[in-house]
C-alpha positions as a LaTeX table, in Angstrom:
\begin{tabular}{lrrr}
\hline
Residue & $x$ (\AA) & $y$ (\AA) & $z$ (\AA) \\
\hline
Unk1 & $-9.59$ & $-9.91$ & 4.31 \\
Unk2 & $-12.39$ & $-11.75$ & 5.98 \\
Unk3 & $-15.93$ & $-9.95$ & 6.92 \\
Unk4 & $-17.01$ & $-12.23$ & 10.13 \\
Unk5 & $-21.35$ & $-11.54$ & 10.41 \\
Unk6 & $-23.76$ & $-12.35$ & 12.15 \\
Unk7 & $-26.23$ & $-12.89$ & 9.43 \\
Unk8 & $-27.34$ & $-16.66$ & 8.82 \\
Unk9 & $-27.43$ & $-16.21$ & 5.23 \\
Unk10 & $-27.12$ & $-13.58$ & 2.56 \\
Unk11 & $-30.19$ & $-10.47$ & 1.49 \\
Unk12 & $-31.14$ & $-8.96$ & $-2.11$ \\
Unk13 & $-30.06$ & $-5.69$ & $-2.15$ \\
Unk14 & $-33.32$ & $-3.99$ & $-2.49$ \\
Unk15 & $-31.59$ & $-0.40$ & $-3.96$ \\
Unk16 & $-27.47$ & 0.58 & $-4.89$ \\
Unk17 & $-25.52$ & 0.51 & $-1.98$ \\
Unk18 & $-22.70$ & 2.82 & $-2.58$ \\
Unk19 & $-19.56$ & 1.70 & $-0.65$ \\
Unk20 & $-15.80$ & 2.14 & $-0.94$ \\
Unk21 & $-12.90$ & $-0.62$ & $-1.97$ \\
Unk22 & $-8.62$ & $-0.12$ & $-1.25$ \\
Unk23 & $-6.91$ & $-0.84$ & $-4.20$ \\
Unk24 & $-3.18$ & $-0.62$ & $-4.96$ \\
Unk25 & $-1.11$ & $-0.43$ & $-8.22$ \\
Unk26 & 2.48 & $-1.12$ & $-8.40$ \\
Unk27 & 3.94 & 1.33 & $-11.23$ \\
Unk28 & 2.76 & 1.02 & $-14.83$ \\
Unk29 & 0.88 & $-1.66$ & $-13.55$ \\
Unk30 & $-3.05$ & $-2.06$ & $-13.35$ \\
Unk31 & $-4.40$ & $-1.56$ & $-10.48$ \\
Unk32 & $-5.55$ & $-4.76$ & $-8.19$ \\
Unk33 & $-7.57$ & $-5.23$ & $-4.76$ \\
Unk34 & $-5.74$ & $-4.80$ & $-2.12$ \\
Unk35 & $-5.05$ & $-8.17$ & $-0.87$ \\
Unk36 & $-6.20$ & $-10.58$ & $-3.54$ \\
Unk37 & $-4.87$ & $-8.55$ & $-5.89$ \\
Unk38 & $-7.22$ & $-8.72$ & $-8.31$ \\
Unk39 & $-8.18$ & $-6.91$ & $-11.51$ \\
Unk40 & $-10.30$ & $-4.12$ & $-10.90$ \\
Unk41 & $-12.65$ & $-2.44$ & $-13.86$ \\
Unk42 & $-13.69$ & 0.92 & $-13.61$ \\
Unk43 & $-17.39$ & 1.19 & $-14.92$ \\
Unk44 & $-18.45$ & $-1.85$ & $-15.55$ \\
Unk45 & $-20.45$ & $-4.36$ & $-12.65$ \\
Unk46 & $-18.40$ & $-7.15$ & $-12.06$ \\
Unk47 & $-19.18$ & $-10.81$ & $-11.09$ \\
Unk48 & $-17.35$ & $-12.64$ & $-8.53$ \\
Unk49 & $-15.60$ & $-15.82$ & $-9.09$ \\
Unk50 & $-16.61$ & $-17.32$ & $-5.96$ \\
Unk51 & $-19.68$ & $-16.15$ & $-3.20$ \\
Unk52 & $-19.75$ & $-17.66$ & $-0.23$ \\
Unk53 & $-23.99$ & $-18.22$ & 0.48 \\
Unk54 & $-23.01$ & $-19.71$ & 3.94 \\
Unk55 & $-21.07$ & $-18.44$ & 6.57 \\
Unk56 & $-18.29$ & $-20.09$ & 8.17 \\
Unk57 & $-17.28$ & $-20.23$ & 11.64 \\
Unk58 & $-17.74$ & $-17.62$ & 13.99 \\
Unk59 & $-19.32$ & $-15.94$ & 10.75 \\
Unk60 & $-16.86$ & $-15.79$ & 8.79 \\
Unk61 & $-17.04$ & $-15.08$ & 5.26 \\
Unk62 & $-14.70$ & $-15.22$ & 2.79 \\
Unk63 & $-15.77$ & $-14.82$ & $-1.04$ \\
Unk64 & $-16.73$ & $-11.97$ & $-2.73$ \\
Unk65 & $-16.09$ & $-8.24$ & $-3.24$ \\
Unk66 & $-15.32$ & $-6.74$ & $-0.07$ \\
Unk67 & $-16.25$ & $-3.15$ & 0.33 \\
Unk68 & $-16.51$ & $-0.82$ & 3.74 \\
Unk69 & $-20.05$ & 1.02 & 3.82 \\
Unk70 & $-17.71$ & 3.84 & 4.91 \\
Unk71 & $-15.53$ & 6.57 & 3.30 \\
Unk72 & $-13.79$ & 7.43 & 6.43 \\
Unk73 & $-13.03$ & 3.57 & 6.90 \\
Unk74 & $-11.34$ & 3.16 & 3.24 \\
Unk75 & $-9.06$ & 6.18 & 4.10 \\
Unk76 & $-7.76$ & 4.84 & 7.44 \\
Unk77 & $-7.76$ & 1.55 & 6.11 \\
Unk78 & $-5.57$ & 3.11 & 2.51 \\
Unk79 & $-3.68$ & 4.94 & 4.93 \\
Unk80 & $-2.35$ & 1.92 & 7.15 \\
Unk81 & $-1.40$ & $-0.49$ & 4.47 \\
Unk82 & 1.29 & 2.54 & 2.46 \\
Unk83 & 4.02 & 0.25 & 3.11 \\
Unk84 & 6.70 & 1.06 & $-0.36$ \\
Unk85 & 7.28 & 3.74 & $-2.27$ \\
Unk86 & 7.36 & 1.82 & $-5.45$ \\
Unk87 & 3.60 & 0.99 & $-4.86$ \\
Unk88 & 0.25 & 3.81 & $-5.45$ \\
Unk89 & $-2.65$ & 3.17 & $-3.36$ \\
Unk90 & $-6.72$ & 4.42 & $-4.12$ \\
Unk91 & $-10.00$ & 4.33 & $-2.66$ \\
Unk92 & $-12.81$ & 3.72 & $-4.91$ \\
Unk93 & $-16.08$ & 4.73 & $-4.42$ \\
Unk94 & $-18.30$ & 1.93 & $-5.71$ \\
Unk95 & $-22.29$ & 0.14 & $-6.04$ \\
Unk96 & $-23.34$ & $-3.09$ & $-4.61$ \\
Unk97 & $-26.03$ & $-3.31$ & $-8.28$ \\
Unk98 & $-29.62$ & $-3.48$ & $-6.70$ \\
Unk99 & $-30.62$ & $-7.59$ & $-7.14$ \\
Unk100 & $-27.06$ & $-8.08$ & $-5.95$ \\
Unk101 & $-26.60$ & $-10.53$ & $-2.77$ \\
Unk102 & $-24.28$ & $-9.50$ & 0.06 \\
Unk103 & $-23.61$ & $-9.88$ & 3.53 \\
Unk104 & $-23.33$ & $-7.42$ & 6.42 \\
Unk105 & $-20.46$ & $-7.64$ & 8.56 \\
Unk106 & $-17.25$ & $-5.88$ & 10.52 \\
Unk107 & $-13.43$ & $-6.15$ & 8.86 \\
Unk108 & $-10.81$ & $-4.31$ & 11.07 \\
Unk109 & $-13.97$ & $-2.49$ & 13.29 \\
Unk110 & $-15.13$ & $-1.37$ & 10.04 \\
Unk111 & $-19.70$ & $-2.29$ & 9.07 \\
Unk112 & $-18.55$ & $-4.12$ & 5.64 \\
Unk113 & $-20.06$ & $-5.44$ & 2.36 \\
Unk114 & $-19.13$ & $-8.91$ & 0.79 \\
Unk115 & $-21.75$ & $-8.97$ & $-2.56$ \\
Unk116 & $-21.42$ & $-10.82$ & $-5.52$ \\
Unk117 & $-21.79$ & $-8.13$ & $-7.75$ \\
Unk118 & $-19.88$ & $-4.80$ & $-7.81$ \\
Unk119 & $-19.10$ & $-1.70$ & $-9.61$ \\
Unk120 & $-15.97$ & 0.00 & $-9.57$ \\
Unk121 & $-17.41$ & 3.95 & $-10.14$ \\
Unk122 & $-14.75$ & 6.65 & $-9.66$ \\
Unk123 & $-11.38$ & 7.04 & $-8.13$ \\
Unk124 & $-11.94$ & 9.43 & $-4.81$ \\
Unk125 & $-8.33$ & 9.34 & $-3.60$ \\
Unk126 & $-4.84$ & 8.05 & $-4.24$ \\
Unk127 & $-1.31$ & 8.47 & $-2.60$ \\
Unk128 & $-0.21$ & 9.34 & $-6.44$ \\
Unk129 & $-3.09$ & 12.29 & $-6.83$ \\
Unk130 & $-2.54$ & 14.21 & $-3.41$ \\
Unk131 & 0.46 & 16.66 & $-4.46$ \\
Unk132 & 0.86 & 18.32 & $-1.03$ \\
Unk133 & 2.26 & 22.10 & $-2.10$ \\
Unk134 & 4.53 & 20.65 & $-4.24$ \\
Unk135 & 6.82 & 19.31 & $-1.59$ \\
Unk136 & 9.95 & 16.72 & $-3.36$ \\
Unk137 & 13.00 & 14.88 & $-1.39$ \\
Unk138 & 15.35 & 17.72 & $-2.23$ \\
Unk139 & 12.88 & 19.43 & 0.47 \\
Unk140 & 14.81 & 17.75 & 3.19 \\
Unk141 & 15.36 & 19.38 & 6.47 \\
Unk142 & 14.14 & 22.17 & 5.59 \\
Unk143 & 11.86 & 24.55 & 8.11 \\
Unk144 & 8.08 & 24.98 & 7.74 \\
Unk145 & 5.21 & 27.35 & 8.87 \\
Unk146 & 2.11 & 27.22 & 8.68 \\
Unk147 & $-1.77$ & 27.83 & 9.87 \\
Unk148 & $-2.88$ & 23.75 & 11.38 \\
Unk149 & $-6.64$ & 24.02 & 13.42 \\
Unk150 & $-5.94$ & 27.92 & 13.19 \\
Unk151 & $-2.75$ & 27.52 & 15.35 \\
Unk152 & 0.79 & 28.82 & 13.95 \\
Unk153 & 2.66 & 25.60 & 13.33 \\
Unk154 & 6.38 & 25.64 & 12.21 \\
Unk155 & 8.93 & 22.36 & 11.98 \\
Unk156 & 10.64 & 21.09 & 9.41 \\
Unk157 & 10.14 & 18.37 & 6.83 \\
Unk158 & 11.19 & 14.96 & 6.73 \\
Unk159 & 10.99 & 12.05 & 3.99 \\
Unk160 & 11.24 & 8.43 & 5.36 \\
Unk161 & 10.19 & 5.24 & 2.62 \\
Unk162 & 8.53 & 8.28 & 0.09 \\
Unk163 & 7.00 & 9.61 & 2.48 \\
Unk164 & 6.09 & 13.15 & 3.73 \\
Unk165 & 6.62 & 13.67 & 7.93 \\
Unk166 & 5.60 & 17.01 & 9.31 \\
Unk167 & 8.23 & 17.27 & 11.95 \\
Unk168 & 6.75 & 19.70 & 14.92 \\
Unk169 & 5.92 & 20.06 & 18.88 \\
Unk170 & 2.28 & 20.93 & 18.22 \\
Unk171 & 0.44 & 17.88 & 16.58 \\
Unk172 & 0.47 & 13.84 & 17.67 \\
Unk173 & 0.51 & 12.03 & 14.55 \\
Unk174 & 2.38 & 9.18 & 12.68 \\
Unk175 & 6.06 & 9.02 & 14.55 \\
Unk176 & 8.69 & 8.38 & 12.02 \\
Unk177 & 11.86 & 7.23 & 13.27 \\
Unk178 & 13.90 & 10.46 & 13.28 \\
Unk179 & 11.86 & 13.34 & 13.96 \\
Unk180 & 14.92 & 15.53 & 13.47 \\
Unk181 & 14.98 & 17.14 & 16.43 \\
Unk182 & 10.86 & 17.85 & 17.59 \\
Unk183 & 8.91 & 16.18 & 19.81 \\
Unk184 & 5.79 & 14.67 & 16.98 \\
Unk185 & 5.74 & 13.82 & 13.73 \\
Unk186 & 2.14 & 14.04 & 11.18 \\
Unk187 & 2.46 & 11.90 & 7.78 \\
Unk188 & 0.74 & 13.15 & 5.02 \\
Unk189 & $-0.46$ & 10.56 & 2.56 \\
Unk190 & $-4.00$ & 11.95 & 1.43 \\
Unk191 & $-5.72$ & 15.40 & 0.74 \\
Unk192 & $-7.45$ & 14.07 & 4.42 \\
Unk193 & $-4.29$ & 14.48 & 6.21 \\
Unk194 & $-4.21$ & 18.43 & 5.45 \\
Unk195 & $-7.39$ & 19.28 & 5.35 \\
Unk196 & $-6.75$ & 21.38 & 8.61 \\
Unk197 & $-3.32$ & 22.68 & 7.55 \\
Unk198 & $-3.98$ & 26.51 & 5.47 \\
Unk199 & $-0.94$ & 29.11 & 4.53 \\
Unk200 & 1.91 & 26.79 & 3.87 \\
Unk201 & 5.37 & 28.30 & 3.32 \\
Unk202 & 8.73 & 26.43 & 3.47 \\
Unk203 & 11.01 & 28.95 & 4.68 \\
Unk204 & 14.24 & 27.92 & 4.35 \\
\hline
\end{tabular}
């Protein structure tokens, strides 16, 4: 993960800065950062073993703790990286403590930071934490009905690589390889993917 900045040098935080980080965990293993796989220790201020004090070519910053400025961007990054049913992915609320040195720039077209210190405060969301109406893989191919954005939607449940897809003809989301004869599919990974779905029922 690299941040690109227009700044010539890092600045000092005059107050705590709330930010967000995406992490991963293989089953029964410790949580680590998404790209560098550095250990995540909750509720303690961590100091980066290496922090970059000058940008490289094109304003590239590689070393330090990378984080997102906006929660929505962190959710998107988590959803984009879910690739294995044997790993769990999380979004953590963090803080860059007052007095820390940090860069501001962009990563993946999102406002981001790189800091020399960070504290992991709490887990906000995770693929292993969200239980969508207790759907199981044994529900493969079953029909459902729900209210979605105040519209009645009918379709079928489908699993691919351990992920839940709602196959239907109303909302276009991430494509499943097999949409069970429907025009569209919508993947459910975190609670934000289902926030507009109400009265979900399996009907057969």
